[in-house]
All heavy atoms as a GROMACS GRO file, in nm:
protein
  546
    1HIS      N    1   2.399  -0.341  -2.903
    1HIS     CA    2   2.328  -0.427  -2.812
    1HIS      C    3   2.286  -0.560  -2.874
    1HIS      O    4   2.270  -0.658  -2.802
    1HIS     CB    5   2.205  -0.355  -2.756
    1HIS     CG    6   2.240  -0.238  -2.670
    1HIS    ND1    7   2.286  -0.251  -2.540
    1HIS    CD2    8   2.240  -0.106  -2.696
    1HIS    CE1    9   2.310  -0.132  -2.490
    1HIS    NE2   10   2.283  -0.041  -2.582
    2VAL      N   11   2.265  -0.563  -3.005
    2VAL     CA   12   2.217  -0.687  -3.066
    2VAL      C   13   2.324  -0.758  -3.148
    2VAL      O   14   2.302  -0.870  -3.193
    2VAL     CB   15   2.090  -0.663  -3.151
    2VAL    CG1   16   1.975  -0.619  -3.065
    2VAL    CG2   17   2.115  -0.564  -3.262
    3GLY      N   18   2.438  -0.694  -3.169
    3GLY     CA   19   2.551  -0.758  -3.235
    3GLY      C   20   2.517  -0.828  -3.365
    3GLY      O   21   2.470  -0.766  -3.460
    4ALA      N   22   2.539  -0.957  -3.370
    4ALA     CA   23   2.520  -1.036  -3.491
    4ALA      C   24   2.373  -1.053  -3.529
    4ALA      O   25   2.343  -1.108  -3.634
    4ALA     CB   26   2.586  -1.172  -3.475
    5ASN      N   27   2.283  -1.006  -3.448
    5ASN     CA   28   2.140  -1.014  -3.478
    5ASN      C   29   2.088  -0.885  -3.540
    5ASN      O   30   1.969  -0.854  -3.530
    5ASN     CB   31   2.060  -1.045  -3.351
    5ASN     CG   32   2.090  -1.183  -3.300
    5ASN    OD1   33   2.096  -1.278  -3.376
    5ASN    ND2   34   2.115  -1.193  -3.171
    6ALA      N   35   2.177  -0.808  -3.606
    6ALA     CA   36   2.138  -0.681  -3.667
    6ALA      C   37   2.190  -0.673  -3.810
    6ALA      O   38   2.286  -0.740  -3.847
    6ALA     CB   39   2.193  -0.564  -3.585
    7VAL      N   40   2.122  -0.588  -3.888
    7VAL     CA   41   2.166  -0.557  -4.023
    7VAL      C   42   2.170  -0.405  -4.035
    7VAL      O   43   2.072  -0.338  -4.002
    7VAL     CB   44   2.068  -0.614  -4.129
    7VAL    CG1   45   2.112  -0.574  -4.269
    7VAL    CG2   46   2.057  -0.766  -4.117
    8GLY      N   47   2.281  -0.351  -4.080
    8GLY     CA   48   2.295  -0.208  -4.100
    8GLY      C   49   2.299  -0.176  -4.248
    8GLY      O   50   2.367  -0.244  -4.326
    9VAL      N   51   2.226  -0.072  -4.288
    9VAL     CA   52   2.218  -0.031  -4.428
    9VAL      C   53   2.253   0.117  -4.439
    9VAL      O   54   2.196   0.199  -4.367
    9VAL     CB   55   2.077  -0.056  -4.486
    9VAL    CG1   56   2.070  -0.010  -4.631
    9VAL    CG2   57   2.039  -0.203  -4.475
   10MET      N   58   2.342   0.151  -4.530
   10MET     CA   59   2.381   0.289  -4.556
   10MET      C   60   2.337   0.324  -4.697
   10MET      O   61   2.378   0.259  -4.793
   10MET     CB   62   2.533   0.304  -4.545
   10MET     CG   63   2.589   0.436  -4.584
   10MET     SD   64   2.581   0.561  -4.457
   10MET     CE   65   2.660   0.484  -4.319
   11LEU      N   66   2.253   0.427  -4.707
   11LEU     CA   67   2.207   0.472  -4.838
   11LEU      C   68   2.275   0.603  -4.875
   11LEU      O   69   2.355   0.657  -4.798
   11LEU     CB   70   2.054   0.488  -4.837
   11LEU     CG   71   1.977   0.360  -4.807
   11LEU    CD1   72   1.826   0.389  -4.802
   11LEU    CD2   73   2.007   0.250  -4.908
   12THR      N   74   2.244   0.655  -4.992
   12THR     CA   75   2.305   0.777  -5.044
   12THR      C   76   2.305   0.889  -4.940
   12THR      O   77   2.212   0.899  -4.860
   12THR     CB   78   2.231   0.822  -5.172
   12THR    OG1   79   2.300   0.931  -5.230
   12THR    CG2   80   2.088   0.860  -5.146
   13GLY      N   81   2.408   0.971  -4.940
   13GLY     CA   82   2.412   1.084  -4.848
   13GLY      C   83   2.548   1.148  -4.842
   13GLY      O   84   2.646   1.093  -4.890
   14MET      N   85   2.552   1.267  -4.781
   14MET     CA   86   2.676   1.341  -4.769
   14MET      C   87   2.732   1.325  -4.629
   14MET      O   88   2.661   1.293  -4.536
   14MET     CB   89   2.651   1.490  -4.796
   14MET     CG   90   2.609   1.518  -4.937
   14MET     SD   91   2.584   1.690  -4.984
   14MET     CE   92   2.598   1.784  -4.838
   15GLY      N   93   2.860   1.348  -4.618
   15GLY     CA   94   2.924   1.344  -4.487
   15GLY      C   95   2.973   1.205  -4.452
   15GLY      O   96   2.983   1.117  -4.537
   16GLY      N   97   3.002   1.188  -4.326
   16GLY     CA   98   3.054   1.060  -4.281
   16GLY      C   99   3.008   1.019  -4.144
   16GLY      O  100   3.054   0.920  -4.089
   17ASP      N  101   2.914   1.096  -4.086
   17ASP     CA  102   2.873   1.070  -3.948
   17ASP      C  103   2.812   0.930  -3.930
   17ASP      O  104   2.836   0.865  -3.830
   17ASP     CB  105   2.776   1.177  -3.899
   17ASP     CG  106   2.657   1.197  -3.990
   17ASP    OD1  107   2.672   1.181  -4.113
   17ASP    OD2  108   2.550   1.231  -3.940
   18GLY      N  109   2.739   0.881  -4.026
   18GLY     CA  110   2.678   0.749  -4.013
   18GLY      C  111   2.778   0.636  -4.027
   18GLY      O  112   2.754   0.524  -3.982
   19ALA      N  113   2.892   0.664  -4.087
   19ALA     CA  114   2.992   0.560  -4.109
   19ALA      C  115   3.047   0.506  -3.977
   19ALA      O  116   3.074   0.386  -3.965
   19ALA     CB  117   3.106   0.615  -4.195
   20GLU      N  118   3.063   0.591  -3.878
   20GLU     CA  119   3.114   0.546  -3.747
   20GLU      C  120   3.016   0.449  -3.681
   20GLU      O  121   3.056   0.347  -3.626
   20GLU     CB  122   3.142   0.665  -3.656
   20GLU     CG  123   3.258   0.750  -3.700
   20GLU     CD  124   3.390   0.674  -3.701
   20GLU    OE1  125   3.413   0.588  -3.613
   20GLU    OE2  126   3.471   0.702  -3.792
   21GLY      N  127   2.887   0.482  -3.687
   21GLY     CA  128   2.787   0.394  -3.629
   21GLY      C  129   2.780   0.261  -3.700
   21GLY      O  130   2.767   0.155  -3.638
   22LEU      N  131   2.789   0.264  -3.833
   22LEU     CA  132   2.787   0.140  -3.911
   22LEU      C  133   2.910   0.056  -3.881
   22LEU      O  134   2.902  -0.066  -3.870
   22LEU     CB  135   2.778   0.172  -4.060
   22LEU     CG  136   2.731   0.058  -4.149
   22LEU    CD1  137   2.588   0.016  -4.116
   22LEU    CD2  138   2.742   0.096  -4.296
   23LYS      N  139   3.024   0.121  -3.862
   23LYS     CA  140   3.148   0.049  -3.827
   23LYS      C  141   3.134  -0.017  -3.690
   23LYS      O  142   3.175  -0.133  -3.672
   23LYS     CB  143   3.266   0.146  -3.827
   23LYS     CG  144   3.399   0.083  -3.788
   23LYS     CD  145   3.456  -0.002  -3.897
   23LYS     CE  146   3.602  -0.035  -3.874
   23LYS     NZ  147   3.626  -0.170  -3.829
   24ALA      N  148   3.074   0.051  -3.596
   24ALA     CA  149   3.051  -0.008  -3.464
   24ALA      C  150   2.960  -0.130  -3.475
   24ALA      O  151   2.982  -0.231  -3.408
   24ALA     CB  152   2.992   0.096  -3.369
   25MET      N  153   2.859  -0.119  -3.560
   25MET     CA  154   2.770  -0.234  -3.581
   25MET      C  155   2.847  -0.352  -3.640
   25MET      O  156   2.835  -0.464  -3.592
   25MET     CB  157   2.655  -0.197  -3.674
   25MET     CG  158   2.553  -0.104  -3.614
   25MET     SD  159   2.420  -0.063  -3.729
   25MET     CE  160   2.334  -0.221  -3.736
   26ARG      N  161   2.926  -0.326  -3.743
   26ARG     CA  162   3.002  -0.435  -3.806
   26ARG      C  163   3.101  -0.497  -3.708
   26ARG      O  164   3.116  -0.619  -3.701
   26ARG     CB  165   3.074  -0.386  -3.930
   26ARG     CG  166   3.142  -0.502  -4.002
   26ARG     CD  167   3.181  -0.472  -4.141
   26ARG     NE  168   3.232  -0.594  -4.203
   26ARG     CZ  169   3.311  -0.597  -4.306
   26ARG    NH1  170   3.349  -0.484  -4.363
   26ARG    NH2  171   3.354  -0.710  -4.355
   27ASP      N  172   3.168  -0.413  -3.630
   27ASP     CA  173   3.262  -0.463  -3.531
   27ASP      C  174   3.194  -0.551  -3.427
   27ASP      O  175   3.256  -0.640  -3.368
   27ASP     CB  176   3.335  -0.348  -3.463
   27ASP     CG  177   3.434  -0.278  -3.556
   27ASP    OD1  178   3.466  -0.331  -3.664
   27ASP    OD2  179   3.478  -0.166  -3.519
   28ALA      N  180   3.064  -0.526  -3.403
   28ALA     CA  181   2.987  -0.604  -3.306
   28ALA      C  182   2.926  -0.730  -3.370
   28ALA      O  183   2.857  -0.805  -3.302
   28ALA     CB  184   2.877  -0.518  -3.246
   29GLY      N  185   2.951  -0.751  -3.500
   29GLY     CA  186   2.905  -0.872  -3.566
   29GLY      C  187   2.785  -0.857  -3.657
   29GLY      O  188   2.739  -0.954  -3.716
   30ALA      N  189   2.734  -0.735  -3.673
   30ALA     CA  190   2.619  -0.712  -3.761
   30ALA      C  191   2.662  -0.728  -3.907
   30ALA      O  192   2.778  -0.707  -3.942
   30ALA     CB  193   2.562  -0.572  -3.740
   31ARG      N  194   2.566  -0.763  -3.991
   31ARG     CA  195   2.586  -0.763  -4.136
   31ARG      C  196   2.566  -0.620  -4.183
   31ARG      O  197   2.479  -0.549  -4.133
   31ARG     CB  198   2.486  -0.855  -4.205
   31ARG     CG  199   2.486  -0.999  -4.155
   31ARG     CD  200   2.620  -1.071  -4.173
   31ARG     NE  201   2.673  -1.069  -4.306
   31ARG     CZ  202   2.663  -1.169  -4.395
   31ARG    NH1  203   2.599  -1.281  -4.363
   31ARG    NH2  204   2.717  -1.158  -4.516
   32THR      N  205   2.647  -0.574  -4.280
   32THR     CA  206   2.636  -0.436  -4.326
   32THR      C  207   2.643  -0.428  -4.478
   32THR      O  208   2.717  -0.502  -4.542
   32THR     CB  209   2.746  -0.348  -4.265
   32THR    OG1  210   2.874  -0.399  -4.304
   32THR    CG2  211   2.736  -0.342  -4.113
   33VAL      N  212   2.567  -0.336  -4.532
   33VAL     CA  213   2.563  -0.314  -4.676
   33VAL      C  214   2.544  -0.164  -4.701
   33VAL      O  215   2.481  -0.096  -4.620
   33VAL     CB  216   2.450  -0.396  -4.743
   33VAL    CG1  217   2.315  -0.361  -4.687
   33VAL    CG2  218   2.451  -0.381  -4.893
   34ALA      N  219   2.602  -0.116  -4.810
   34ALA     CA  220   2.584   0.024  -4.847
   34ALA      C  221   2.552   0.033  -4.995
   34ALA      O  222   2.591  -0.052  -5.075
   34ALA     CB  223   2.708   0.106  -4.816
   35GLN      N  224   2.481   0.138  -5.030
   35GLN     CA  225   2.444   0.163  -5.169
   35GLN      C  226   2.569   0.192  -5.251
   35GLN      O  227   2.657   0.267  -5.209
   35GLN     CB  228   2.348   0.281  -5.173
   35GLN     CG  229   2.286   0.307  -5.308
   35GLN     CD  230   2.181   0.416  -5.301
   35GLN    OE1  231   2.145   0.465  -5.194
   35GLN    NE2  232   2.132   0.456  -5.417
   36ASP      N  233   2.575   0.133  -5.371
   36ASP     CA  234   2.691   0.154  -5.457
   36ASP      C  235   2.691   0.291  -5.524
   36ASP      O  236   2.588   0.359  -5.528
   36ASP     CB  237   2.704   0.042  -5.560
   36ASP     CG  238   2.598   0.047  -5.669
   36ASP    OD1  239   2.498   0.122  -5.657
   36ASP    OD2  240   2.614  -0.027  -5.767
   37GLU      N  241   2.805   0.329  -5.575
   37GLU     CA  242   2.821   0.462  -5.634
   37GLU      C  243   2.730   0.483  -5.755
   37GLU      O  244   2.674   0.592  -5.774
   37GLU     CB  245   2.966   0.485  -5.675
   37GLU     CG  246   2.993   0.624  -5.727
   37GLU     CD  247   3.141   0.651  -5.751
   37GLU    OE1  248   3.224   0.558  -5.746
   37GLU    OE2  249   3.173   0.768  -5.775
   38ALA      N  250   2.712   0.382  -5.836
   38ALA     CA  251   2.634   0.396  -5.959
   38ALA      C  252   2.487   0.432  -5.934
   38ALA      O  253   2.424   0.495  -6.017
   38ALA     CB  254   2.642   0.267  -6.041
   39THR      N  255   2.433   0.391  -5.819
   39THR     CA  256   2.292   0.418  -5.791
   39THR      C  257   2.270   0.528  -5.688
   39THR      O  258   2.156   0.560  -5.656
   39THR     CB  259   2.217   0.290  -5.748
   39THR    OG1  260   2.273   0.239  -5.626
   39THR    CG2  261   2.224   0.183  -5.856
   40CYS      N  262   2.377   0.585  -5.635
   40CYS     CA  263   2.367   0.694  -5.538
   40CYS      C  264   2.350   0.829  -5.606
   40CYS      O  265   2.412   0.855  -5.709
   40CYS     CB  266   2.494   0.703  -5.452
   40CYS     SG  267   2.503   0.591  -5.314
   41VAL      N  268   2.272   0.916  -5.545
   41VAL     CA  269   2.269   1.055  -5.586
   41VAL      C  270   2.398   1.121  -5.537
   41VAL      O  271   2.464   1.194  -5.610
   41VAL     CB  272   2.145   1.128  -5.530
   41VAL    CG1  273   2.151   1.276  -5.560
   41VAL    CG2  274   2.018   1.066  -5.585
   42VAL      N  275   2.435   1.092  -5.413
   42VAL     CA  276   2.560   1.140  -5.352
   42VAL      C  277   2.627   1.020  -5.286
   42VAL      O  278   2.570   0.957  -5.197
   42VAL     CB  279   2.532   1.249  -5.245
   42VAL    CG1  280   2.661   1.293  -5.180
   42VAL    CG2  281   2.459   1.367  -5.306
   43PHE      N  282   2.747   0.985  -5.331
   43PHE     CA  283   2.817   0.866  -5.282
   43PHE      C  284   2.903   0.896  -5.159
   43PHE      O  285   2.977   0.811  -5.113
   43PHE     CB  286   2.903   0.808  -5.395
   43PHE     CG  287   2.968   0.676  -5.362
   43PHE    CD1  288   2.894   0.567  -5.323
   43PHE    CD2  289   3.105   0.662  -5.374
   43PHE    CE1  290   2.955   0.445  -5.294
   43PHE    CE2  291   3.168   0.541  -5.347
   43PHE     CZ  292   3.092   0.432  -5.308
   44GLY      N  293   2.889   1.013  -5.100
   44GLY     CA  294   2.975   1.055  -4.990
   44GLY      C  295   2.977   0.962  -4.871
   44GLY      O  296   3.081   0.908  -4.833
   45MET      N  297   2.862   0.943  -4.806
   45MET     CA  298   2.860   0.862  -4.684
   45MET      C  299   2.887   0.714  -4.710
   45MET      O  300   2.964   0.653  -4.637
   45MET     CB  301   2.729   0.882  -4.608
   45MET     CG  302   2.745   0.838  -4.464
   45MET     SD  303   2.612   0.883  -4.351
   45MET     CE  304   2.576   1.051  -4.390
   46PRO      N  305   2.828   0.654  -4.815
   46PRO     CA  306   2.864   0.515  -4.842
   46PRO      C  307   3.014   0.498  -4.871
   46PRO      O  308   3.075   0.399  -4.829
   46PRO     CB  309   2.779   0.479  -4.963
   46PRO     CG  310   2.661   0.567  -4.953
   46PRO     CD  311   2.716   0.697  -4.898
   47LYS      N  312   3.073   0.595  -4.938
   47LYS     CA  313   3.217   0.588  -4.968
   47LYS      C  314   3.299   0.592  -4.840
   47LYS      O  315   3.392   0.513  -4.822
   47LYS     CB  316   3.258   0.703  -5.060
   47LYS     CG  317   3.405   0.703  -5.094
   47LYS     CD  318   3.441   0.819  -5.184
   47LYS     CE  319   3.591   0.818  -5.212
   47LYS     NZ  320   3.633   0.933  -5.289
   48VAL      N  321   3.265   0.683  -4.750
   48VAL     CA  322   3.337   0.693  -4.623
   48VAL      C  323   3.322   0.563  -4.544
   48VAL      O  324   3.419   0.510  -4.488
   48VAL     CB  325   3.288   0.814  -4.540
   48VAL    CG1  326   3.348   0.813  -4.400
   48VAL    CG2  327   3.322   0.944  -4.610
   49ALA      N  328   3.201   0.509  -4.541
   49ALA     CA  329   3.177   0.383  -4.469
   49ALA      C  330   3.261   0.270  -4.528
   49ALA      O  331   3.320   0.190  -4.456
   49ALA     CB  332   3.029   0.348  -4.472
   50TRP      N  333   3.267   0.263  -4.661
   50TRP     CA  334   3.348   0.161  -4.728
   50TRP      C  335   3.495   0.177  -4.692
   50TRP      O  336   3.563   0.080  -4.659
   50TRP     CB  337   3.326   0.170  -4.879
   50TRP     CG  338   3.408   0.074  -4.958
   50TRP    CD1  339   3.521   0.101  -5.029
   50TRP    CD2  340   3.383  -0.066  -4.974
   50TRP    NE1  341   3.568  -0.014  -5.088
   50TRP    CE2  342   3.486  -0.117  -5.056
   50TRP    CE3  343   3.285  -0.152  -4.927
   50TRP    CZ2  344   3.492  -0.252  -5.092
   50TRP    CZ3  345   3.292  -0.286  -4.963
   50TRP    CH2  346   3.394  -0.335  -5.044
   51GLU      N  347   3.544   0.301  -4.698
   51GLU     CA  348   3.685   0.327  -4.669
   51GLU      C  349   3.721   0.295  -4.525
   51GLU      O  350   3.835   0.258  -4.496
   51GLU     CB  351   3.719   0.473  -4.702
   51GLU     CG  352   3.717   0.502  -4.851
   51GLU     CD  353   3.728   0.649  -4.885
   51GLU    OE1  354   3.712   0.735  -4.796
   51GLU    OE2  355   3.752   0.678  -5.004
   52LYS      N  356   3.626   0.308  -4.432
   52LYS     CA  357   3.651   0.278  -4.291
   52LYS      C  358   3.638   0.129  -4.260
   52LYS      O  359   3.661   0.087  -4.147
   52LYS     CB  360   3.553   0.356  -4.202
   52LYS     CG  361   3.580   0.504  -4.197
   52LYS     CD  362   3.482   0.572  -4.102
   52LYS     CE  363   3.512   0.719  -4.090
   52LYS     NZ  364   3.630   0.746  -4.009
   53GLY      N  365   3.597   0.050  -4.358
   53GLY     CA  366   3.578  -0.093  -4.335
   53GLY      C  367   3.447  -0.126  -4.266
   53GLY      O  368   3.431  -0.232  -4.208
   54ALA      N  369   3.353  -0.033  -4.274
   54ALA     CA  370   3.224  -0.052  -4.208
   54ALA      C  371   3.125  -0.132  -4.292
   54ALA      O  372   3.023  -0.176  -4.242
   54ALA     CB  373   3.161   0.085  -4.176
   55VAL      N  374   3.158  -0.152  -4.420
   55VAL     CA  375   3.064  -0.211  -4.514
   55VAL      C  376   3.119  -0.340  -4.572
   55VAL      O  377   3.232  -0.344  -4.620
   55VAL     CB  378   3.035  -0.110  -4.628
   55VAL    CG1  379   2.946  -0.170  -4.733
   55VAL    CG2  380   2.974   0.017  -4.571
   56GLU      N  381   3.038  -0.445  -4.569
   56GLU     CA  382   3.075  -0.571  -4.633
   56GLU      C  383   3.059  -0.565  -4.784
   56GLU      O  384   3.134  -0.628  -4.857
   56GLU     CB  385   2.983  -0.684  -4.586
   56GLU     CG  386   2.998  -0.724  -4.443
   56GLU     CD  387   2.898  -0.832  -4.411
   56GLU    OE1  388   2.907  -0.942  -4.468
   56GLU    OE2  389   2.810  -0.805  -4.328
   57SER      N  390   2.956  -0.493  -4.829
   57SER     CA  391   2.920  -0.496  -4.970
   57SER      C  392   2.866  -0.362  -5.015
   57SER      O  393   2.781  -0.303  -4.948
   57SER     CB  394   2.813  -0.604  -4.990
   57SER     OG  395   2.760  -0.600  -5.119
   58LEU      N  396   2.914  -0.315  -5.129
   58LEU     CA  397   2.854  -0.201  -5.198
   58LEU      C  398   2.759  -0.261  -5.301
   58LEU      O  399   2.801  -0.336  -5.388
   58LEU     CB  400   2.961  -0.115  -5.267
   58LEU     CG  401   3.053  -0.038  -5.174
   58LEU    CD1  402   3.165   0.029  -5.254
   58LEU    CD2  403   2.976   0.065  -5.094
   59THR      N  404   2.633  -0.227  -5.290
   59THR     CA  405   2.527  -0.296  -5.364
   59THR      C  406   2.435  -0.196  -5.433
   59THR      O  407   2.400  -0.093  -5.374
   59THR     CB  408   2.446  -0.382  -5.264
   59THR    OG1  409   2.537  -0.470  -5.197
   59THR    CG2  410   2.340  -0.463  -5.332
   60PRO      N  411   2.390  -0.226  -5.556
   60PRO     CA  412   2.293  -0.138  -5.622
   60PRO      C  413   2.164  -0.128  -5.541
   60PRO      O  414   2.119  -0.228  -5.482
   60PRO     CB  415   2.268  -0.206  -5.756
   60PRO     CG  416   2.385  -0.294  -5.778
   60PRO     CD  417   2.431  -0.337  -5.641
   61LEU      N  418   2.106  -0.011  -5.539
   61LEU     CA  419   1.986   0.014  -5.460
   61LEU      C  420   1.876  -0.091  -5.480
   61LEU      O  421   1.821  -0.141  -5.382
   61LEU     CB  422   1.932   0.155  -5.488
   61LEU     CG  423   1.807   0.195  -5.410
   61LEU    CD1  424   1.832   0.192  -5.260
   61LEU    CD2  425   1.760   0.333  -5.454
   62PRO      N  426   1.845  -0.131  -5.605
   62PRO     CA  427   1.736  -0.228  -5.622
   62PRO      C  428   1.763  -0.365  -5.559
   62PRO      O  429   1.671  -0.443  -5.537
   62PRO     CB  430   1.722  -0.242  -5.774
   62PRO     CG  431   1.786  -0.120  -5.830
   62PRO     CD  432   1.894  -0.081  -5.733
   63ASP      N  433   1.890  -0.395  -5.528
   63ASP     CA  434   1.926  -0.526  -5.473
   63ASP      C  435   1.939  -0.528  -5.321
   63ASP      O  436   1.952  -0.635  -5.261
   63ASP     CB  437   2.058  -0.573  -5.534
   63ASP     CG  438   2.051  -0.586  -5.685
   63ASP    OD1  439   1.940  -0.608  -5.738
   63ASP    OD2  440   2.157  -0.575  -5.750
   64ILE      N  441   1.937  -0.411  -5.258
   64ILE     CA  442   1.961  -0.405  -5.114
   64ILE      C  443   1.851  -0.475  -5.034
   64ILE      O  444   1.880  -0.550  -4.941
   64ILE     CB  445   1.981  -0.259  -5.067
   64ILE    CG1  446   2.115  -0.208  -5.120
   64ILE    CG2  447   1.977  -0.249  -4.914
   64ILE    CD1  448   2.144  -0.062  -5.090
   65SER      N  449   1.726  -0.454  -5.069
   65SER     CA  450   1.618  -0.514  -4.990
   65SER      C  451   1.628  -0.667  -4.991
   65SER      O  452   1.611  -0.731  -4.888
   65SER     CB  453   1.481  -0.468  -5.040
   65SER     OG  454   1.461  -0.507  -5.175
   66GLY      N  455   1.657  -0.726  -5.106
   66GLY     CA  456   1.672  -0.871  -5.112
   66GLY      C  457   1.789  -0.920  -5.030
   66GLY      O  458   1.782  -1.026  -4.967
   67MET      N  459   1.896  -0.843  -5.030
   67MET     CA  460   2.013  -0.879  -4.950
   67MET      C  461   1.979  -0.877  -4.801
   67MET      O  462   2.015  -0.969  -4.727
   67MET     CB  463   2.128  -0.784  -4.980
   67MET     CG  464   2.256  -0.817  -4.906
   67MET     SD  465   2.393  -0.715  -4.962
   67MET     CE  466   2.440  -0.807  -5.107
   68VAL      N  467   1.907  -0.773  -4.758
   68VAL     CA  468   1.868  -0.763  -4.618
   68VAL      C  469   1.776  -0.880  -4.579
   68VAL      O  470   1.795  -0.943  -4.475
   68VAL     CB  471   1.800  -0.627  -4.589
   68VAL    CG1  472   1.736  -0.626  -4.451
   68VAL    CG2  473   1.899  -0.514  -4.603
   69VAL      N  474   1.679  -0.911  -4.664
   69VAL     CA  475   1.590  -1.024  -4.636
   69VAL      C  476   1.671  -1.152  -4.625
   69VAL      O  477   1.648  -1.234  -4.535
   69VAL     CB  478   1.479  -1.036  -4.743
   69VAL    CG1  479   1.404  -1.167  -4.731
   69VAL    CG2  480   1.384  -0.918  -4.734
   70GLY      N  481   1.766  -1.171  -4.713
   70GLY     CA  482   1.853  -1.290  -4.706
   70GLY      C  483   1.930  -1.298  -4.576
   70GLY      O  484   1.941  -1.405  -4.514
   71TYR      N  485   1.984  -1.185  -4.532
   71TYR     CA  486   2.056  -1.183  -4.405
   71TYR      C  487   1.961  -1.221  -4.290
   71TYR      O  488   1.997  -1.299  -4.202
   71TYR     CB  489   2.113  -1.044  -4.376
   71TYR     CG  490   2.231  -1.001  -4.460
   71TYR    CD1  491   2.257  -0.865  -4.477
   71TYR    CD2  492   2.317  -1.092  -4.520
   71TYR    CE1  493   2.366  -0.822  -4.551
   71TYR    CE2  494   2.425  -1.049  -4.595
   71TYR     CZ  495   2.449  -0.915  -4.610
   71TYR     OH  496   2.556  -0.872  -4.684
   72LEU      N  497   1.842  -1.163  -4.291
   72LEU     CA  498   1.747  -1.189  -4.183
   72LEU      C  499   1.700  -1.334  -4.182
   72LEU      O  500   1.682  -1.392  -4.074
   72LEU     CB  501   1.628  -1.093  -4.194
   72LEU     CG  502   1.661  -0.946  -4.174
   72LEU    CD1  503   1.538  -0.860  -4.203
   72LEU    CD2  504   1.715  -0.919  -4.035
   73GLU      N  505   1.682  -1.392  -4.298
   73GLU     CA  506   1.641  -1.533  -4.304
   73GLU      C  507   1.746  -1.623  -4.241
   73GLU      O  508   1.714  -1.722  -4.176
   73GLU     CB  509   1.612  -1.574  -4.446
   73GLU     CG  510   1.482  -1.517  -4.498
   73GLU     CD  511   1.455  -1.549  -4.644
   73GLU    OE1  512   1.551  -1.585  -4.719
   73GLU    OE2  513   1.339  -1.537  -4.685
   74LYS      N  514   1.873  -1.589  -4.261
   74LYS     CA  515   1.981  -1.669  -4.202
   74LYS      C  516   1.989  -1.652  -4.051
   74LYS      O  517   2.048  -1.735  -3.983
   74LYS     CB  518   2.114  -1.632  -4.266
   74LYS     CG  519   2.122  -1.676  -4.411
   74LYS     CD  520   2.249  -1.630  -4.474
   74LYS     CE  521   2.249  -1.666  -4.622
   74LYS     NZ  522   2.364  -1.610  -4.693
   75MET      N  523   1.930  -1.545  -3.997
   75MET     CA  524   1.933  -1.520  -3.853
   75MET      C  525   1.820  -1.590  -3.779
   75MET      O  526   1.821  -1.595  -3.658
   75MET     CB  527   1.922  -1.370  -3.825
   75MET     CG  528   2.042  -1.292  -3.867
   75MET     SD  529   2.014  -1.116  -3.833
   75MET     CE  530   2.148  -1.044  -3.921
   76LYS      N  531   1.724  -1.645  -3.852
   76LYS     CA  532   1.610  -1.709  -3.785
   76LYS      C  533   1.661  -1.823  -3.697
   76LYS      O  534   1.749  -1.898  -3.735
   76LYS     CB  535   1.514  -1.766  -3.888
   76LYS     CG  536   1.434  -1.663  -3.961
   76LYS     CD  537   1.337  -1.730  -4.058
   76LYS     CE  538   1.256  -1.629  -4.133
   76LYS     NZ  539   1.167  -1.695  -4.230
   77PRO      N  540   1.601  -1.835  -3.578
   77PRO     CA  541   1.643  -1.944  -3.488
   77PRO      C  542   1.607  -2.081  -3.542
   77PRO      O  543   1.526  -2.101  -3.620
   77PRO     CB  544   1.568  -1.916  -3.358
   77PRO     CG  545   1.470  -1.809  -3.387
   77PRO     CD  546   1.501  -1.752  -3.520
   0.00000   0.00000   0.00000
């Protein structure tokens, strides 16, 4: 519903169910980021999201919040 006015974040986890939703967000113009393998407890879901093309960037956990803030600042009217 919000397309390019959204940011999707995928953190550590198993499975792949969230990857489809994140892909739909990216296809609608949202910015997307997922936690990188080095900082994940379980890289399952971020890996699936990356493989599906749902993720723009695999990013270390400590850097994700700054990335999200940067995306949101660029969205300000």
